[in-house]
C-alpha angles and dihedrals in degrees: 000000000000115000120221109235119237117256112280139179086283089062090055089050090050090051092052090047091051092053091043088057093061099075088042090057098041105024125255095269094057098072097054093039093051092045096052092041091060095052096086089058089065092043099056104072096049092035092055092047093051093045096051095038091051092049098044103028088229121117089191092058090046089052091050090052091049090048089051090056091047091050089050090053092049090056100033098045098066090038090057089046093052091048091048090053090052104037103017132261096268094058093049095046094048086061102037097046099058091034093056091045089057091045091055092048089048090051092054092046096048092047091050089054093049092245094141097164091055089044090058089056090048090050091052090049092048089055095044093048096044106129108248094227099158097047093042091049088055088051089054092050089052087060098040095047099044108145091013106095095173092052091047091051090050091049093051091048091049092048092051089050091048089052092050093050093045091051088055096044097040098061089039090056090050091052093048095046093044092051094044096042121348143295087262090060090051094054093043088052089052089051092052093048090048092052097047103037096029090059090045089054091047093052097042113117092239087079085077090061090057089047091053090050090049094050090048088063096045092091096035108119113243093009094127134061134050093281091063089062095056092097086065093062094095098049091042092054089043092052090049089055089047090052091048088053090053095046096045092045091053090050092048092049090050091052091046096052091046091053088047090055094246106097093158090063094066096093095047094046092049091048090063089073089057091055093057091043094053093053097051094039089062091047096054092084088070092061113113117259088234088075103082124219090248090051091050091048092052096043097047096040089049090055090046091050094050093049093043091053090047091050091051091048094049098039094104095050103050134069128222092283092053092048090050090056090050091050092049089055091046089053091058088069098035095067097053092045091053092048091048095051092049091046092050088049093051091048093050097043113110112246109271094022100081095120096054089045094054095042090049090055092047091048091049087055091052092050090048092050091052093048093044092049091051096048093040091048092052091048092048094048097044102035107014137248095302091061091043092058091060089066095067088043089058091046092052090049089051088054089054092049091050091051093049092046095046121105118260091231131031116259116262114282095047123102 
């Protein structure tokens, strides 16, 4: 039996070469355009909540408005993906980008007029029409890196890191703009960024790569219909658990910092987890091919579960600094799990249905975040931060169970 050699300096060279191949495949402008274009996606939920809460004085109403935008995204994301698979990304984006811009402007106007019922509809539309930049970018990489598994792995790792960074920067931008000007200014800025960079993403030549990938699946038997998406059930459920982990962790951190007398520190403390996640997400491309995706899922979610349980058990005995260290360590496992789930999803997506596969995963994450935030928030308010930290521990354990129970190979019909 041939033994797989341990990673060496050559592996690090291979990793650098894989990342260097990305701008060569997509063009140097693509990476910054796609990164900036996805920022508004991470600004909407918190921006909507701050806007409505500031106008009404009711956190509950703000939460309902934020939930409406999340529900819109859960429905609109896969719909956009399905349309992109059928008509091409460019056609869908040239509609969704200006439409969402108008929905955000309408939201700001209706809230300023006190028309809260209409504002809830606008919030739902803003979520449903949000351009699915991250998932669609992954769909483009699936086309550009066909036949290049190392480049595709690097692309998926990069995209997960870009998502992590954007979900740290986006809420931070909302907080800065809201403090310096107003929540309305924050959402209008998001609308402007969506319009300018969303259109740039739509018109970028890489959209043709996604179109080529889509047309390649047009004659693939069984590549259409709901049944063809059944192989995605495992990564979708896994991503929902991952989202619930994020949402409940954010709620638990908020409860913790409030109890510690520093409520304003919640965002910064939570962002520490994103830093650890971004580092290890980039490094996953250096893992040996002998470690299967299922093996990676189990190994990383096991590490996440152990640390999440430890964090919950120690929550009463550490201060903000100690919690920050725990979150940094948690993040080291979060990044690889995210990369693995997206990679499993891309591997199981029927040829020609990459966009709906990636948007379904992203929407599952949004649904999970909303559910985790709600359950974690209730636990934190009724029983305190210590109880709240057991919710993400349960979510991490659920991720491990899903990985162990998943099939070793995708069902027939997947790629």
